[in-house]
Residue, then its C-alpha position, 0 to 999 in steps of 0.5 A: x694663413x701661413x707664409x709659404x716662404x717661412x721655414x717651418x711653414x709646414x708645407x705638406x710633402x704632397x707639394x714636393x717642397x720639404x720632407x716633413x721636417x719643418x720645410x726641408x731647409x737646405x735640401x733641394x725640392x723636386x721640380x714639380x714641387x718647385x713649380x707648385x710653390x712658385x705658382x702659389x707664390x705668384x697667386x699670393x702676390x699677384x702676377x709678377x710678370x705684369x705686361x705693359x698696361x696700354x693705359x691712356x690717362x685722361x680726364x675721364x674714361x670712355x663716354x659709355x663707361x662714364x654713363x654706366x658707372x652712374x648705375x649700380x647693378x641693383x638699379x637695373x630693374x628700374x630701367x624697365x620701370x622708367x620705360x613703363x612710366x614714359x610709355x603710359x604718359x606718352x600714349x595719353x599725349x601722342x596717338x599712333x607714334x613713337x618718340x623717334x618719329x616725332x618732329x622736333x617741335x612735337x618733341x618740345x611740346x611733349x617735354x613742356x607738358x612733362x614739365x607742367x605735370x611735374x608741378x603737382x602736389x602728389x609725390x607719387x605722380x611727380x615721381x612717375x613724371x620724373x621717371x619719364x624724363x629720366x627715360x628720355x635722358x637715358x636714350x629712349x632705349x625701347x626704340x633703339x636697336x644698338x648701343x650706339x643708337x642709345x648713346x646718340x639719342x641720349x645725347x640728343x634728348x639731353x640737349x633738348x631737355x636742357x633747351x626746354x628748361x628741364x635742369x632748372x625744374x629738377x634743381x628746384x625738386x632737388x632743393x625740395x628733396x634735400x630739405x625733406x625732413x620727413x625722409x631724413x627722419x624716416x631714414x634715421x629711424x631705420x636699422x638698415x637703409x636700402x636703395x628704396x630710401x633714396x628713390x626720388x633723389x636717385x631719379x633727380x640726380x641721374x637726370x642731372x648727371x646725364x645732362x651734364x655728362x652729355x652736354x659736357x662732351x664736345x664733338x666736331x659734329x655738334x651744331x651751332x645751337x648745341x655749342x651755344x647751349x653748352x656755353x650757356x649751361x657752363x655759365x649757369x653752373x659756374x656763376x650764381x644765378x637768381x641769387x643762388x649759390x653755384x651748383x657745385x656748392x649745393x652738392x658739397x653741402x649734400x656731401x657734408x650733410x651725408x657725413x654728419x649723419x643727418x641724411x644717411x639716405x643720400x645716394x652719395x655715389x651719384x652726388x660725388x660723380x655729379x660733383x666731379x663732372x660739374x667741377x670738370x665742366x665749369x673749371x675745365x679738365x687737364x688739357x684746359x688747365x695746360x692751356x690756361x697755364x700757358x695763357x697765364x704765363x704769357x699774361x705775367x710776362x714769363x717765358x713759355x714752358x719748355x715742354x708739355x708735361x702731359x705729352x712727355x709723360x704720355x710718351x714715357x715707357x714703363x719699366x718692366x718688373x722682373x720675374x720672381x726668380x730674378x727678384x730673389x736673386x737680388x734682395x735688399x740685404x745681401x745673403x750671408x757669405x756662407x750661403x754664397x760660398x759653394x753655390x754654382x754660378x755665384x760669381x757669374x751672378x754677381x758679375x751680372x748684377x754689377x754689369x746691369x748697374x751700368x746698362x741703361x736697361x729700363x727693364x732692369x730698374x726695379x728688380x733688386x728691391x721687390x723682396x725688400x718691400x715686404x721686409x721693410x713693412x713687416x715686423x722684424x720677426x716676420x721680415x726675418x722669416x720671410x727673408x730666410x724663406x726667400x734665401x731657402x728658395x734661392x738656394x734651391x733654384x740658383x739664378x743662372x744668367x742666360x747664354x749670350x745668344x739669348x740675351x741680345x744686350x747690344x740691340x737693347x742698348x741701341x733701342x734706348x734713347x739718349x738724354x733725359x725726358x725733362x728739361x732740368x730746372x732751378x728755382x730762384x731760391x736755389x740760386x740764392x742758397x748757392x750764393x749764400x753758401x759760397x759767400x759765407x765760405x769765401x768772403x764771410x758775409x751774404x748779400x741777401x737775395x742779390x744774385x747778380x753781385x759776384x765780387x770776391x767769388x772765385x771764377x768757378x762760382x761765376x761759371x756755376x751761377x752762369x750755368x744755373x741762369x743760362x738759356x741753352x739752345x737745342x735743335x730738333x730732338x725726338x726720342x722714345x721718351x720725349x719729343x721736341x721739334x724745332x729750335x727750343x730755348x731751354x732756360x734752367x732758371x724756372x720762374x713759376x706762376x706761384x713765385x710771381x703771386x707770392x711776390x705780389x702778395x708780399x708787396x700788397x701786404x707791405x704797401x696796401x695804401x699805395x698799391x690800392x685794392x687788388x682787382x680780382x677777376x670773377x672767374x668760375x674758379x674764383x667764385x667757387x673758392x669764395x663760396x667754399x672758403x668758410x666751409x672748406x675744412x668741413x668739405x675736405x673732412x667729409x670727402x676724406x671720410x668717404x674715401x676712407x670708408x671706400x678704401x679696400x684696406x679699410x676695416x669695417x667699424x661701427x662708427x664709420x659712415x655707411x656708403x652703401x645706402x644706394x647699392x643695397x637692395x631691400x631684400x638681401x640675397x638668399x642664393x650664392x649667385x645673388x650674393x656674388x653679384x651683390x659682392x661685385x656690385x659693392x666693390x664696384x660701387x666703392x671703386x667708383x667712389x674712390x675714382x670720383x673723389x680722387x679726380x675731384x680733389x686733384x682738379x680742385x688743387x690744380x685749378x686753385x693753384x693756377x688761380x692763386x697759390x694761397x688758395x691751393x695752400x689753404x686746401x692743401x693744409x686742410x687736407x694734411x690736417x685731416x690726415x690725407x697723407x696717411x690715408x693715401x698711404x693706407x690705400x696703397x698698403x695693399x697688393x696694388x697690382x691685384x687692385x688694378x687688375x680687379x674685375x668687379x664688373x659684369x659687362x652684360x649688366x652695364x648700361x647701355x648694354x643691359x637696355x638692348x640685349x636680353x639678359x643672359x643667365x648668369x652663373x657663378x663661373x661667368x661672374x668669377x671670370x669677369x670681363x676680358x680687359x687687361x686692367x680696370x681703367x677706373x682703378x688705375x686712374x684712381x691710383x694715379x690721381x692719388x699719387x699725384x695728390x700726394x705729390x701736390x701735398x708734399x712738394x717743397x714741403x719738408x715737414x710733409x715729406x718727413x710725414x712720408x718718412x715717419x709713416x714708412x712710405x718707402x716700402x709701400x710706394x716701392x711695391x706700386x712699382x710692380x705695375x708696369x705703367x709709366x705714369x704711375x711709376x713716374x709719380x711713385x719715383x717722385x715721391x721716393x726722390x723727395x725722401x731719399x735724403x732722409x732715408x739714410x745712406x744704407x737705404x740708398x746703397x741698398x736701393x741703387x736700382x730705384x736711385x737709377x730709375x729716379x735719375x732716368x725718369x724724374x726731372x732734375x733740379x740743378x743743385x738738388x742733393x737728393x741722392x746725397x742728403x746734403x741739402x740745407x733744407x733738411x733741418x728738422x727743427x725748421x719744419x714746424x716753423x715752416x708750416x706755421x709761417x705758411x698758415x700765417x701767410x694763408x690767413x693774411x691772404x684770405x683776410x685781405x682779399x675776402x674779409x671786408x670788416x667795417x672797422x678796418x684800419x684803413x676804412x674811411x672814418x666819418x667824424x661829423x656828429x650830425x652825419x653819424x647821428x643822421x644815418x638811417x639804421x635798418x632795425x627789425x620790424x618788431x623793434x618798436x614794440x620792445x624798444x622801452x624794454x631794450x632801453x631799460x636793460x641796455x642803457x638805464x640799468x647799466x652803471x656808467x663810470x664816467x671817470x674811466x671813460x674820461x681817462x680812456x679817451 
């Protein structure tokens, strides 16, 4: 497809653009042609005039949406199958009544009978009973009149099923299905795997997911019994019960088995959704994380947080991307003087641009750089043609600022808040660096980590150190960006939980005998890390493999894993309508996988960071080694606005709507129209999670920041600023901020609007020269050493805390010969049969050089 902006693209005269001589360069087009060209450009790049997205970030989407994403549209006929299996079984046990008419005791008795009938040898009979249980968990929709009723009875039935021990019974069945070698070998022999190969697993995982999701959801109207059941269920999932591993580890093992190719029939979407919800249920969501962070700071004796970061981000306002003509008015590379000369309004336009630099107007933040995103990422030839085309179009439609009556700048100035949304911070390390430079400059030597001795330093240095350490009292403050009520103590010097943990770890390494053995609390997070520790690299690689296969920018390869096993029907579509429906289903399936993996990885990183910084660093390093950073950048190297506004859903086929209403006749027009939502919640949620993940991996890691620079992430990230959503823009700006010092002066000069946006929206570090590139940490020769030092610290932490070797240097030694020889050793049962053979092979036939033994000892 030709670039419509390139000169000589060959636009037909019917468009009104050009006169058949290679694009009509330098010649104005007819108004009709100009409008046609603009509409084509908008369609190719997505909607430039993106409205503010009313998106509220949270742990999950709405309850109904989370349940509906469990099922693919290909599975819809199975709702009827589940209902039929239940009704056939129910009629044999209960006469003349429906499920909703039974008393609670009668319902419990029937569920106990169902669980008894699960314990049969016949797989077919077992599957029918499991489908009956699934119908109960789905809300007995055949007896309901509305979607609200279905969701209500689904939740009620899930609590009832849990109280009768259904989850434990299905866990045993899940173990059996995972170890079913016959199903695995059958799937491996098939040339194409379909939804029929995972029927039993899908039924089991669906029941378990519905139970976890419904019981996890807290409501004020929940009874005491339900609250107790929720607490018990969380404990069962968190800790090892009956000498079994935590449930999350079983699901992780399913993910690795699927990626290894040993079980290609596993319904991976359901596995990932269940894994994400189990981790969220057992460890806690983002609000619980914030509460745990406050609690832990209090336990460590650290000052309270100055603000709640979640609330500050939620109250920020998005910056509006400009219209297309404004984009072209300010390209990254200025037009040649010959093009500016002789153009009407040029001087006024330049004055307008200069004025806009000085106005705190959020709607102007990113309008300068949009064309530069394309130009920076394309090859030199393509970028040159694109720029020429944009300049041609600019010449035909010069930018003329509106008259004063149409631009109420004064009102906008009044509306914007004063001050910055975040409290500035400074680390202890930053103060040490500042004093090290000052001492080297004025007195010629340093004092290490001493930040209190200021002898010999001039008075301004004293004032600077005081400012870095000071606590500032501020009164009531409320603004459109952040709100702080009452008198708050804002301390510039910030001591994180990680700083304390690193310091404690250094002391334990130095003085292991005097400090004794560390007492590690058995929290759900700690138990999960211990279980994941030795297989964690495989877990991370498997998740990233699936994420790569589900990314919309990935190309189909023969060696890539097949993630569509639980969405493809047995018989492929034969009509256009069926193909469109399956295409929507496949895209939706991939989007849900991206959503679950991004949320899962972010939750794991945040919980491990709070539990211990080196646990977080261990997971982070393996993600980086598995190429997580280029993978996320590859994901964003697309039209993000189109991805966020994609409509890969058919509302009438979503659960619970499809169980209540008669399915209307689908047409190609209705499928193309999609739903009426302004944006796709899960896709925007996924994008924000991936950006947060990228921030977690690169923060304070200069070697990883250089990876962002090497992979040319700046134009990719800048394109994401088109999305008018404050939280997404904030994390994009954070990623741009950490690499500005490496991008060079020319880039910073050409991207002043982005620099201004970073200043306005991202937290300030008191002596961080991010805008000038003078940071002493920006020394490339230290990057490899930094990563190696971190790895050594992580290995020392894991070895000290989790490896318990018997021959440790500090383990007690028994020097008594009789005691050593008298110890009872556990030998294999059959050892006495082969004892003489072992003695001959290991003792008598081995030559012993007694002189060497005497010399060595």
